[in-house]
C-alpha positions as CSV (number, residue, x, y, z in Angstrom):
1,M,32.5,118.3,50.7
2,G,31.8,121.4,48.8
3,I,28.2,122.5,48.1
4,F,27.5,124.0,44.7
5,L,24.6,126.5,44.6
6,I,23.2,127.1,41.1
7,L,20.8,130.1,40.6
8,F,18.2,129.8,37.8
9,P,16.7,133.2,36.9
10,D,13.0,133.4,35.9
11,Q,13.1,133.7,32.2
12,Q,9.4,133.5,31.6
13,I,7.4,136.8,32.2
14,H,3.8,136.8,31.1
15,S,2.2,139.9,29.6
16,T,-1.4,140.2,28.4
17,N,-2.4,141.5,25.1
18,D,-5.7,141.8,23.3
19,N,-5.3,139.0,20.8
20,H,-2.7,136.7,22.4
21,S,-0.2,136.3,25.2
22,I,3.4,137.0,24.5
23,L,6.2,135.4,26.4
24,K,9.0,137.8,26.8
25,K,12.6,137.2,28.0
26,K,14.0,139.8,30.3
27,P,17.7,139.5,31.1
28,V,18.6,139.6,34.7
29,N,21.7,141.5,35.8
30,F,24.1,139.1,37.6
31,N,26.7,141.6,38.5
32,L,27.0,140.5,42.1
33,F,29.5,143.2,42.8
34,S,27.3,146.0,41.7
35,P,25.6,147.9,44.5
36,S,22.5,148.2,42.4
37,F,22.1,144.4,42.1
38,S,18.7,143.1,43.2
39,L,16.7,139.9,42.7
40,P,13.0,139.7,41.9
41,S,10.7,138.7,44.8
42,S,9.5,135.5,43.0
43,L,13.1,134.4,42.4
44,K,13.9,135.0,46.1
45,R,11.1,132.8,47.3
46,T,11.9,130.0,44.8
47,N,15.6,130.0,45.4
48,S,15.3,130.2,49.2
49,S,13.2,127.0,49.3
50,N,15.5,125.2,46.8
51,L,18.6,126.3,48.8
52,L,17.2,125.1,52.0
53,Y,16.3,121.7,50.5
54,K,19.7,121.3,48.9
55,A,21.5,122.3,52.1
56,Q,19.6,119.7,54.1
57,S,20.4,117.1,51.4
58,A,24.0,117.9,51.4
59,I,24.2,117.7,55.2
60,Y,22.5,114.4,55.2
61,I,24.8,113.0,52.5
62,C,27.9,114.3,54.4
63,A,26.7,112.7,57.7
64,L,26.0,109.4,55.9
65,L,29.4,109.4,54.3
66,L,31.2,110.2,57.6
67,F,29.3,107.5,59.4
68,T,30.0,105.0,56.6
69,S,33.7,105.9,56.6
70,L,34.0,105.5,60.4
71,L,32.2,102.2,60.2
72,L,34.5,100.8,57.5
73,F,37.6,102.0,59.3
74,T,36.5,100.4,62.5
75,I,35.6,97.1,60.8
76,S,38.9,97.0,58.9
77,T,41.0,97.6,62.0
78,L,39.3,94.9,64.1
79,P,40.9,91.8,62.4
80,S,44.4,93.1,62.5
81,T,44.1,94.0,66.2
82,T,42.7,90.6,67.0
83,T,45.4,88.8,65.0
84,S,48.2,90.7,66.7
85,A,46.8,89.9,70.1
86,A,46.4,86.3,69.1
87,R,50.0,86.2,67.9
88,R,51.2,87.8,71.2
89,N,49.3,85.2,73.2
90,Y,50.6,82.4,71.0
91,H,54.2,83.3,71.2
92,Q,54.3,84.3,74.8
93,P,54.3,80.8,76.3
94,R,56.8,79.6,73.8
95,R,59.4,82.2,74.8
96,Q,59.2,80.8,78.3
97,L,60.2,77.3,77.3
98,N,63.9,76.4,77.8
99,G,63.8,72.8,76.6
100,I,63.2,71.0,73.4
101,S,59.5,70.1,72.8
102,S,57.8,68.0,70.2
103,S,57.3,71.1,68.1
104,G,61.1,71.2,67.4
105,R,63.8,73.8,67.8
106,N,61.4,76.8,67.5
107,S,60.3,76.2,71.1
108,S,63.8,77.3,72.4
109,P,64.9,80.8,72.7
110,H,67.3,82.4,70.2
111,A,71.0,82.3,70.9
112,L,72.2,85.6,69.5
113,Q,70.5,88.5,67.8
114,G,67.4,86.5,66.6
115,M,69.5,83.6,65.3
116,G,70.4,80.2,66.5
117,T,69.1,78.1,69.4
118,L,69.9,78.4,73.0
119,Y,70.0,74.9,74.5
120,R,71.5,75.9,77.8
121,R,72.4,79.3,79.2
122,G,75.7,79.2,81.2
123,T,76.2,80.6,84.7
124,R,78.7,83.3,83.6
125,A,80.6,84.8,80.8
126,M,83.4,82.5,79.5
127,N,86.8,83.3,78.0
128,D,86.9,80.3,75.7
129,L,84.7,79.1,72.8
130,I,84.5,75.7,71.2
131,V,83.0,75.7,67.7
132,A,82.1,72.1,66.7
133,H,80.7,71.4,63.3
134,A,78.7,68.4,62.1
135,V,79.3,66.9,58.7
136,E,76.6,65.2,56.8
137,S,77.7,61.6,57.7
138,L,77.7,62.3,61.5
139,S,75.4,59.9,63.2
140,S,73.4,60.6,66.3
141,H,75.4,58.1,68.4
142,E,78.7,59.7,67.4
143,F,77.2,63.1,68.2
144,K,76.0,62.0,71.7
145,L,79.4,60.4,72.4
146,F,81.3,63.6,71.5
147,L,79.0,65.8,73.7
148,R,79.0,63.3,76.6
149,L,82.8,63.1,76.7
150,L,83.1,66.9,76.4
151,H,80.8,67.4,79.4
152,R,82.7,64.8,81.4
153,S,86.1,66.3,80.6
154,G,85.4,69.5,82.5
155,T,86.0,71.7,79.5
156,T,82.5,73.1,79.6
157,S,83.2,74.5,83.1
158,K,85.4,77.2,81.4
159,S,84.1,77.3,77.8
160,D,81.0,77.9,75.8
161,L,80.0,75.3,73.2
162,L,78.7,76.3,69.8
163,F,77.4,73.8,67.2
164,V,77.2,74.4,63.4
165,F,74.7,72.0,61.7
166,P,74.2,71.4,58.0
167,S,70.5,71.7,58.6
168,K,67.8,71.6,61.3
169,S,67.6,68.2,63.0
170,A,65.2,67.2,65.7
171,V,67.5,64.2,66.4
172,F,70.4,66.4,67.4
173,D,68.1,68.7,69.3
174,R,66.9,65.8,71.5
175,A,70.4,64.5,71.9
176,I,71.6,67.9,73.2
177,Q,68.8,68.1,75.7
178,E,69.4,64.6,76.9
179,E,73.1,65.1,77.5
180,N,72.4,68.4,79.2
181,D,70.0,66.6,81.6
182,Y,72.6,63.8,82.2
183,F,75.2,66.3,83.0
184,M,73.1,68.2,85.5
185,K,72.0,64.9,87.2
186,L,75.7,63.8,87.3
187,V,76.8,67.0,89.0
188,D,73.9,66.8,91.5
189,R,74.5,63.1,92.2
190,Y,78.2,63.7,93.0
191,N,77.4,66.6,95.2
192,T,75.3,64.4,97.4
193,I,78.2,62.1,98.2
194,N,81.3,62.9,100.2
195,T,84.7,63.6,98.7
196,V,86.1,60.2,99.3
197,Q,83.3,58.4,97.5
198,S,83.5,60.9,94.7
199,N,87.2,60.2,94.1
200,N,86.6,56.5,94.2
201,Y,83.7,56.7,91.8
202,S,85.4,59.0,89.3
203,S,88.3,56.5,88.7
204,S,86.7,55.2,85.5
205,F,87.9,56.5,82.2
206,P,87.2,59.2,81.1
207,S,87.0,60.4,84.7
208,F,84.4,62.9,85.7
209,K,85.6,65.4,88.3
210,P,82.6,67.5,89.7
211,T,85.1,69.9,91.4
212,H,85.7,71.4,87.9
213,F,82.1,72.8,88.0
214,V,82.2,74.2,91.5
215,K,83.9,77.6,91.8
216,N,84.5,80.0,94.6
217,I,82.9,83.2,93.1
218,N,83.9,86.5,94.6
219,K,80.9,88.7,94.7
220,S,83.0,91.9,94.7
221,K,84.2,90.9,91.2
222,H,81.9,91.3,88.2
223,T,82.1,88.0,86.4
224,G,79.7,89.1,83.6
225,E,76.7,87.4,82.0
226,P,76.8,85.1,79.0
227,I,76.2,86.8,75.7
228,W,73.8,84.2,74.6
229,G,70.0,84.6,75.0
230,R,68.3,87.3,77.0
231,R,70.1,89.0,79.9
232,T,69.0,88.2,83.3
233,R,69.6,89.9,86.6
234,S,72.3,88.4,88.7
235,N,71.6,87.4,92.3
236,L,75.2,87.7,93.5
237,S,74.9,91.3,94.6
238,E,71.8,90.5,96.6
239,E,73.5,87.9,98.9
240,D,75.5,88.6,102.0
241,G,79.2,87.7,102.3
242,T,82.1,88.0,100.0
243,E,82.5,84.6,98.5
244,S,80.1,81.8,97.4
245,R,80.5,78.4,96.1
246,R,78.5,78.1,92.9
247,L,78.2,75.9,89.8
248,S,80.1,77.1,86.9
249,Y,79.3,75.8,83.4
250,G,79.2,77.3,79.9
251,S,76.4,77.9,77.5
252,V,75.3,75.5,74.8
253,V,74.1,77.0,71.5
254,G,73.5,75.8,67.9
255,F,73.3,77.4,64.5
256,D,72.4,76.2,61.1
257,V,74.5,77.0,58.0
258,G,71.5,78.7,56.5
259,E,71.6,81.2,59.3
260,L,75.3,81.9,59.2
261,D,75.6,81.7,55.4
262,P,72.2,82.5,54.0
263,E,73.4,83.4,50.5
264,S,75.5,80.2,50.2
265,S,78.6,82.1,49.3
266,L,80.4,79.3,47.6
267,S,77.5,78.2,45.4
268,G,78.8,80.3,42.6
269,F,82.2,78.6,42.6
270,L,81.5,75.0,43.4
271,D,78.8,72.7,42.2
272,H,78.8,70.5,45.3
273,I,79.6,72.2,48.6
274,P,80.3,69.7,51.5
275,M,80.0,70.8,55.0
276,S,83.8,70.6,55.4
277,L,84.1,73.6,53.0
278,R,80.9,75.5,53.8
279,R,81.8,75.8,57.4
280,W,84.5,78.2,56.4
281,A,81.9,80.5,55.0
282,C,80.0,80.5,58.3
283,Y,82.9,81.4,60.6
284,P,83.3,85.0,59.5
285,M,79.8,85.9,60.6
286,I,79.6,84.1,63.9
287,L,83.2,84.9,65.0
288,G,82.8,88.4,63.8
289,R,79.7,88.9,66.0
290,V,81.3,87.4,69.2
291,R,84.7,89.1,68.7
292,R,86.2,90.5,71.9
293,N,83.9,88.3,73.9
294,F,86.3,85.3,73.9
295,K,90.1,85.1,74.2
296,H,90.5,81.6,72.7
297,V,88.6,79.6,70.1
298,T,88.7,76.0,69.0
299,L,87.4,74.7,65.7
300,V,86.7,71.0,65.8
301,D,85.2,68.3,63.5
302,M,83.0,66.1,65.6
303,K,83.2,63.3,63.1
304,E,86.9,62.9,63.4
305,V,87.9,64.2,66.9
306,L,86.9,63.7,70.5
307,L,87.8,66.1,73.3
308,L,88.8,64.3,76.6
309,D,90.4,67.3,78.3
310,D,90.7,71.1,78.0
311,P,92.2,71.7,74.5
312,F,93.1,75.3,75.4
313,D,95.9,74.3,77.8
314,K,98.3,74.0,74.9
315,I,98.0,77.7,74.0
316,R,97.7,79.3,77.4
317,G,100.0,82.3,77.6
318,T,100.3,82.8,73.9
319,T,99.2,85.9,71.9
320,M,95.8,86.5,70.5
321,E,97.3,86.0,66.9
322,S,98.7,82.5,67.7
323,V,97.1,79.5,66.1
324,L,98.1,75.9,66.8
325,V,97.8,73.4,64.0
326,T,98.4,69.7,64.3
327,T,100.0,67.5,61.7
328,Q,100.1,63.8,60.8
329,Y,102.2,61.6,58.4
330,S,101.0,61.7,54.9
331,N,100.6,57.9,54.6
332,E,98.2,57.9,57.7
333,K,95.2,59.3,55.9
334,Q,96.2,60.9,52.6
335,G,97.5,57.8,51.0
336,R,100.0,59.7,48.9
337,R,103.6,58.6,48.4
338,S,106.5,61.0,48.8
339,R,108.8,61.5,45.8
340,N,111.7,61.0,48.2
341,P,111.2,57.7,50.0
342,N,113.8,58.6,52.6
343,K,111.9,61.8,53.6
344,V,108.8,61.6,55.7
345,Q,106.2,64.1,54.8
346,R,103.8,65.6,57.3
347,L,100.6,67.3,56.4
348,A,98.5,69.8,58.5
349,I,95.0,68.6,59.4
350,P,92.0,71.0,59.6
351,T,90.0,68.7,62.0
352,V,91.1,70.7,65.1
353,I,92.4,74.2,65.2
354,I,93.2,76.0,68.5
355,G,94.2,79.6,69.0
356,G,93.5,83.1,70.0
357,D,90.4,84.8,68.9
358,R,92.1,87.2,66.5
359,G,94.3,84.5,65.0
360,V,91.5,82.0,64.4
361,R,89.3,84.7,62.8
362,R,92.1,85.7,60.4
363,L,92.9,82.1,59.5
364,S,89.2,81.4,58.7
365,D,89.0,84.4,56.5
366,L,92.2,83.4,54.6
367,M,90.8,79.8,54.2
368,L,87.6,81.1,52.7
369,M,89.6,83.3,50.3
370,E,91.8,80.3,49.4
371,I,88.7,78.1,48.6
372,V,87.4,80.8,46.2
373,R,90.7,81.4,44.6
374,T,91.5,77.8,44.0
375,S,88.0,77.0,42.7
376,I,88.4,79.8,40.1
377,Q,91.7,78.4,38.9
378,K,90.6,74.8,38.8
379,K,89.0,73.6,35.6
380,R,86.9,71.0,37.5
381,R,84.6,72.8,40.0
382,N,84.4,69.8,42.3
383,S,88.1,68.9,42.5
384,V,88.7,71.1,45.6
385,T,89.4,69.2,48.9
386,E,89.6,70.8,52.3
387,S,92.9,69.0,53.3
388,A,94.7,70.0,50.1
389,L,93.5,73.7,50.5
390,F,94.4,73.8,54.1
391,N,98.0,72.5,53.6
392,Q,98.3,74.9,50.6
393,L,97.2,77.8,53.0
394,V,99.5,76.8,55.8
395,G,102.5,76.9,53.5
396,S,101.5,80.3,52.1
397,P,103.6,83.3,53.3
398,L,100.4,85.4,53.5
399,V,99.4,83.4,56.5
400,L,102.7,84.0,58.3
401,Q,102.2,87.7,57.9
402,K,98.8,87.8,59.6
403,V,98.8,84.7,61.9
404,K,101.4,83.5,64.3
405,L,101.3,79.9,63.2
406,I,102.4,77.1,65.6
407,V,102.8,73.8,63.7
408,S,102.8,70.8,66.1
409,T,104.9,67.8,65.2
410,E,102.9,65.6,67.4
411,S,100.1,63.5,65.8
412,I,96.8,63.2,67.4
413,P,96.6,59.8,69.0
414,E,93.7,57.3,68.4
415,L,91.2,56.5,71.0
416,S,92.7,53.0,71.7
417,S,96.0,54.5,72.8
418,A,94.3,57.2,74.7
419,I,92.4,54.7,76.7
420,S,95.5,52.8,77.7
421,K,97.5,56.0,78.7
422,A,94.6,58.3,79.7
423,N,96.6,61.5,79.3
424,Y,95.5,62.9,76.0
425,G,93.2,65.9,75.6
426,V,92.4,65.5,71.9
427,V,92.0,62.0,70.3
428,K,90.8,60.6,67.0
429,R,88.0,58.1,66.8
430,G,90.3,55.7,65.0
431,N,89.5,52.5,63.3
432,A,85.9,52.4,62.1
433,N,85.8,48.7,62.7
434,V,86.1,49.1,66.4
435,D,82.9,49.9,68.3
436,V,84.0,53.0,70.1
437,N,80.6,53.6,71.6
438,Y,80.6,50.2,73.3
439,I,84.1,50.5,74.7
440,L,83.6,53.9,76.2
441,M,80.1,53.2,77.5
442,K,81.4,50.1,79.2
443,L,84.1,52.1,80.9
444,I,81.7,54.9,81.8
445,C,79.0,52.7,83.2
446,S,81.6,50.8,85.4
447,S,81.1,53.6,87.9
448,P,78.2,52.9,90.5
449,V,77.1,56.5,90.4
450,E,77.2,57.0,86.7
451,S,75.5,53.8,85.9
452,T,72.4,55.1,87.7
453,V,72.5,58.4,85.8
454,Y,72.8,57.3,82.2
455,N,69.8,55.5,81.0
456,D,71.6,53.9,78.1
457,C,74.2,52.1,80.1
458,Y,74.7,48.5,79.1
459,G,73.2,46.0,81.4
């Protein structure tokens, strides 16, 4: 703070006269740079006292301002520091939770780059990825059945499982946690009995083989850590020996469409966007982020399809651009009549797609472009269906240029025929009038071991 010093010259000089006193004004020379400049003695005394007083006042004011500024700064910073500390203390215990609590999905750690939910972190990096999406009409019982059969099939011993949900659902969160607990109890229960008993108890359909989840891990080889969640230090290098028998199972993660497609990319082209179409707008982001981490990818609709065995066995040994698409007769589900009655028409179905990582990513990108292109050409914005678009895309020469398409002539069997033969890896749920849950749970609970693991076994 600057201090301004103002000098006031004495302009009143008294002189005596015989008749009266006359006040005369004498100019004072203020040429400070002149060597002959001098001040009157009275002015020196007056100004010295005034200057001393003003200097003291200025010092006091500066000290007061400085003290006030420091006090205000200290007070203003105290609440933010306290809030930050409170936030750190609030979030710290929540990061350490691995299960689903009553507060919902936020209690679980993120799956990838601050997005998604990590329900279970696998034991190692996997080469295969199953991406299962839930449509709006999927019930909790159907979801639990899909997940239970998938765990029992042994597929999760070699694959990671990724769910795509229409929205956040505490019901699905609890179902995932329950089935994960059932799976771990089932593996532990079978490990406590001998091999003969295990073979006898696993005769029920669909059979559970605990040997799928026990691997001989060579410590000299680097198996790699899962890409999901935070990286942890592996204990394999700290143990003696060259080989160890360990559990091997993949990670279970989940994402909402709002995380993978936050801008709702198709909202400008369609009035109503069902999950069957919006899922194609989610694949480019998630598959692009995990590219080169997986060799094979399966896209599956949990409402229509159940996995009883490893679906990747059909494409082992193919190139990364290969994609397997299944077909079915047109009168099975489409209800259309062929123009030529003597010619049977087969249509590709998008409920299950299996292929190499590169081929599935390219096919999903082309499908998204096909949805946008067709919606622009259509006069009615809601006349676009996934089945029609997928068949239109499969027959396009553009797909053949970028994807090595493998069209299977075998239809996916229904669950009733799969139960009788028990040699199918992918089945359809089939007739809605048949209580699939009751039939399968009756078969699963026929095992003495499994009936003690699942709490919902029928009495």
